[in-house]
C-alpha positions in Angstrom: 0.1 0.3 0.1 1.2 3.9 -0.7 2.0 5.5 2.4 3.7 8.6 0.5 4.6 10.2 -2.3 8.7 10.9 -2.8 9.2 14.2 -3.5 12.1 14.1 -5.6 9.7 12.0 -8.2 7.2 14.4 -7.9 9.8 17.2 -8.7 10.6 15.4 -11.5 7.7 14.9 -12.9 7.0 18.9 -12.4 10.5 19.9 -14.2 9.3 17.1 -16.9 6.1 19.0 -17.6 7.7 22.4 -17.4 10.3 21.8 -19.5 8.9 19.9 -22.4 11.2 17.0 -22.8 13.1 14.6 -20.2 16.6 15.6 -21.3 15.6 19.4 -20.9 14.5 18.4 -17.5 17.8 16.3 -16.4 19.2 19.7 -17.2 17.5 21.4 -15.1 17.1 19.0 -12.4 21.3 18.3 -13.4 21.0 14.5 -13.3 20.8 12.5 -16.1 18.1 11.5 -18.5 18.1 8.3 -17.2 17.6 9.5 -14.0 15.2 11.3 -14.9 13.0 8.4 -16.5 14.1 6.2 -13.8 12.0 8.4 -11.3 9.1 9.2 -13.2 8.6 5.6 -13.9 9.0 4.9 -10.2 6.2 7.1 -9.8 4.0 5.7 -12.8 5.2 2.3 -11.0 4.0 3.4 -7.4 0.8 5.1 -8.3 -0.1 2.7 -10.6 -1.3 5.3 -13.1 0.4 6.5 -16.9 1.2 10.2 -15.8 3.1 11.4 -19.4 1.9 11.7 -22.6 5.8 11.0 -24.1 5.1 13.7 -26.6 6.7 16.6 -28.1 6.5 18.8 -25.3 5.7 16.4 -23.0 2.3 16.8 -21.8 0.7 15.2 -18.6 -2.2 12.6 -18.3 -5.3 13.6 -15.6 -3.9 11.4 -13.6 -0.5 13.5 -14.4 -2.1 16.7 -14.0 -2.9 15.6 -10.2 0.6 15.4 -9.0 1.5 18.2 -11.2 -0.8 20.5 -8.9 0.7 18.5 -5.6 4.5 19.8 -6.9 3.4 23.3 -7.6 1.2 23.8 -4.3 4.6 22.3 -2.7 6.7 24.5 -3.7 4.5 27.4 -3.1 4.3 26.2 0.4 8.3 25.9 0.7 8.4 29.4 -0.2 6.2 30.6 1.8 7.6 28.8 4.9 10.8 30.3 4.0 9.8 33.7 3.6 8.3 33.6 7.0 11.3 32.1 8.8 12.9 35.1 6.8 15.5 32.9 4.9 13.8 33.9 1.6 16.5 36.5 0.7 18.4 34.5 -2.3 16.7 36.6 -4.6 14.0 34.7 -5.6 11.0 37.0 -6.0 7.2 35.4 -4.9 6.0 34.5 -7.9 2.1 33.8 -8.5 0.4 32.1 -12.0 -2.7 33.5 -12.9 -4.8 32.8 -16.3 -7.4 35.2 -16.8 -9.4 36.7 -20.0 -8.4 39.3 -22.2 -11.3 41.5 -21.5 -10.6 41.7 -17.6 -7.0 41.7 -18.4 -7.6 44.9 -20.8 -10.5 46.6 -18.1 -10.3 46.2 -14.7 -7.6 43.0 -13.6 -4.5 44.7 -13.9 -5.5 47.8 -11.2 -6.5 44.4 -8.4 -2.8 43.5 -9.1 -1.5 46.6 -8.0 -3.0 46.5 -4.5 -0.8 43.3 -3.9 2.3 44.9 -3.5 5.5 42.8 -2.9 4.6 39.8 -5.3 5.6 39.1 -8.8 2.7 37.7 -11.5 2.9 35.0 -14.6 -0.2 35.8 -16.3 -1.9 33.5 -19.1 -4.4 35.1 -21.0 -7.4 32.6 -21.7 -10.6 32.2 -22.2 -12.7 33.2 -19.3 -14.8 29.4 -20.0 -11.3 27.7 -20.4 -9.4 29.1 -17.5 -10.4 26.8 -14.8 -8.9 23.8 -17.6 -5.4 25.7 -16.1 -6.4 25.3 -12.5 -7.2 21.5 -13.5 -3.9 21.0 -15.3 -2.1 22.4 -12.6 -0.3 25.5 -14.6 -2.1 28.0 -12.5 -2.6 28.8 -9.3 -5.9 31.2 -9.6 -8.2 32.0 -12.3 -10.7 34.3 -13.3 -13.3 31.5 -14.7 -17.1 31.7 -15.5 -17.2 28.3 -13.7 -19.1 28.4 -10.2 -18.7 25.0 -8.8 -14.6 24.8 -7.5 -12.1 22.7 -9.2 -10.6 19.9 -7.2 -8.4 21.5 -4.7 -9.5 25.1 -5.2 -11.7 27.7 -3.6 -14.1 29.8 -5.2 -15.8 33.6 -4.9 -18.0 35.3 -6.9 -16.4 38.6 -8.4 -18.9 40.1 -10.3 -20.8 40.6 -14.0 -19.0 41.9 -16.5 -21.8 43.9 -19.1 -21.1 43.4 -22.9 -22.9 46.1 -25.2 -24.0 45.0 -28.5 -22.9 47.9 -31.1 -21.2 49.1 -34.4 -19.9 52.0 -36.1 -22.9 54.7 -37.3 -21.6 54.1 -41.0 -21.8 50.1 -40.4 -24.9 50.5 -39.3 -26.2 52.5 -41.7 -25.0 50.3 -44.2 -26.2 47.2 -43.2 -28.7 47.1 -40.2 -31.2 49.6 -41.4 -34.3 47.8 -40.9 -35.2 45.0 -37.9 -32.4 43.9 -36.5 -33.5 40.4 -35.3 -33.8 40.3 -39.7 -30.3 42.2 -40.7 -28.0 40.8 -37.6 -27.6 37.2 -39.0 -26.3 38.5 -42.1 -24.5 41.5 -41.1 -20.4 40.7 -40.7 -19.1 40.4 -37.6 -16.3 40.5 -35.2 -15.3 38.0 -33.1 -12.4 37.4 -30.8 -11.8 34.0 -31.9 -12.5 30.5 -33.0 -13.6 29.4 -29.3 -16.0 32.5 -29.2 -19.7 32.0 -29.9 -20.6 35.1 -28.0 -21.9 37.0 -31.0 -23.4 33.8 -31.8 -25.2 33.4 -28.6 -26.9 36.8 -28.6 -28.4 36.1 -32.4 -29.6 33.0 -31.1 -31.6 35.1 -28.4 -33.1 37.3 -30.8 -34.6 33.8 -32.1 -32.4 33.2 -35.1 -29.8 31.0 -35.5 -26.5 32.6 -35.6 -24.2 35.3 -36.5 -23.3 35.4 -40.2 -20.2 33.4 -41.5 -18.5 36.8 -42.6 -16.8 37.3 -39.6 -13.0 38.6 -38.9 -11.3 37.3 -35.8 -9.4 39.4 -33.6 -8.1 37.7 -30.2 -7.1 40.6 -28.3 -9.3 43.0 -26.7 -8.0 46.5 -27.7 -8.1 45.3 -31.1 -11.5 43.7 -31.0 -13.2 47.1 -29.8 -11.3 49.1 -32.7 -12.0 47.0 -35.2 -15.6 47.5 -34.4 -15.3 51.2 -34.4 -13.5 50.7 -37.8 -16.4 49.4 -39.2 -15.0 45.5 -39.9 -18.2 44.5 -38.2 -20.7 44.4 -35.3 -19.6 43.0 -31.9 -20.1 42.4 -28.2 -18.1 45.3 -26.6 -17.3 45.2 -22.7 -19.2 48.3 -21.2 -16.0 50.3 -19.9 -14.4 50.0 -23.1 -18.0 50.7 -24.9 -18.9 53.7 -23.1 -16.0 56.2 -24.1 -16.8 55.1 -27.4 -20.5 55.6 -27.5 -20.0 58.9 -26.2 -17.5 60.1 -29.0 -20.4 58.4 -31.5 -17.5 56.4 -33.1 -20.3 53.1 -31.5 -23.9 53.3 -31.6 -25.6 50.7 -29.4 -27.5 48.3 -31.9 -30.3 47.7 -29.6 -30.7 50.1 -26.3 -32.0 47.8 -23.2 -30.1 44.9 -25.2 -27.1 43.1 -23.5 -25.1 40.2 -22.5 -23.6 39.9 -18.8 -21.0 37.1 -18.1 -20.8 36.1 -14.1 -16.9 35.9 -13.2 -16.0 33.7 -10.4 -12.1 33.7 -8.3 -10.5 30.3 -8.0 -7.5 30.0 -6.2 -5.6 26.6 -4.7 -7.1 25.6 -1.3 -4.1 26.6 0.5 -3.1 28.4 3.4 -0.5 31.0 1.7 -0.1 34.5 2.1 0.7 35.0 -1.4 -2.7 33.9 -2.7 -4.9 35.3 0.2 -3.4 38.9 -0.7 -3.7 38.6 -4.2 -7.5 36.9 -3.7 -8.2 40.3 -1.3 -7.1 42.7 -3.8 -9.0 40.8 -6.6 -11.9 40.8 -4.7 -12.3 44.3 -3.6 -11.1 45.6 -7.0 -14.1 43.4 -8.7 -16.7 45.1 -6.2 -15.3 47.9 -7.5 -15.4 47.5 -11.5 -18.2 44.8 -11.9 -21.9 45.1 -11.8 -23.4 42.8 -8.6 
């Protein structure tokens, strides 16, 4: 019966995942590739599970992701312990990895980071419907997500609702949407974020039609998305914080006053007694309370 997880084997698994190959992990750990392979095989035998997909780069299996997350949490606790002992003066900063969607990053999230003084951040930009997957894989310690149910090993708290407005440039609206919106919108060119983005399609479905037009422009940055809509490439759902100034300047107009799409956001993080994570969580929730709808 397994009673513990050998830490050298767990850390080796993490190094292989982070470095991408067994040879690169060996170089990072200052051991031979044979030693890396033996440690991973020993851990797989000990757990009775395949932990890695031997691809290039290497990727963890579902079971491997559990141990990778454990390894990262262990490293976080170890750094916190050294810091509390006053022995963290080796020059390594306290680093926190976070997954966040592009629209939050472009509007309200960065001010939250300035409230968490003394931390360094590694941000992963991902769609809000997919950021939780990075938590499951152990790639990040926390995430802004639309998932209300906690990822295993994580806590969750609501942040608020981010509002999106259906808008277009006035000249675009005059040329493509001068008539009943439910009839004309499905055929009008549209701006979407990327191929995962079905937000505009969802708005068209709300109007009682199938989906947005296949005449679509993919613009995978939040600022670029708003600029593309304002430039007249197509209509789109723009975050209220970005649309407001453009509406005031007359560069955008509302397509359907009184209609919008809201996305409820949540903060999920590792269930650890970590001062760094606690400080970041407090900063994020305080900023969200001011910036998002409730």
